[in-house]
C-alpha angles and dihedrals in degrees: 000000000000093000092059094076100040102084094043099040093052095043099045126020092214088079095050097093089053091050095047093051090045090049093054097041097045094046093051092044094052095061108036095128095065105111109153119084092247091052091046091053089049090052094048091045091053092047092048093047093048093047090047090051091052092047090050092049091048091048093053094040101045105005091247117157118218092250089060095056115120097241117170097237096193094055092042092049091050090050091051092048090049092050091048090050092049096048103035116016108032093075091050096048095044107028092171125059095257097112101029091134095057100087092046092048093047091049092049094048095046094046092046089053091049094048093045091048090049091051092048091048090049091050090049092051093048101038109016104044094081090051090050092051091049090050093050091048090051091051091050092050091048091050090049090053091050091050093046092056 
């Protein structure tokens, strides 16, 4: 899933938001069964290293700094809150094993939403952008005709 965005994100910056969201969602979704602290630190280390690698490549390719990346802050914030809940608060809220599935289910649903949204955004950029430009041109021509009357 990570490879999908590489050719497009590094050739045209329009695809970069799709790639960044796909990067975060797919990395988090690949490792949802890591529960122990050592496994969690491995997961966060892999995510941090991969994100740093992408930021470095984008910096040397386009001169983009990491604070100028088009990160979807809402989705990223929800991922961070979910990870905090999984690692810190789930054991306090459910001390018994009655809702052991909840963090895994929430991670799967959120990551599936992120990947699906990335794919839909990618399809819109590839297929629907020409239609959108045609629609905007038609609206401009119509407004010009209204003004000219």
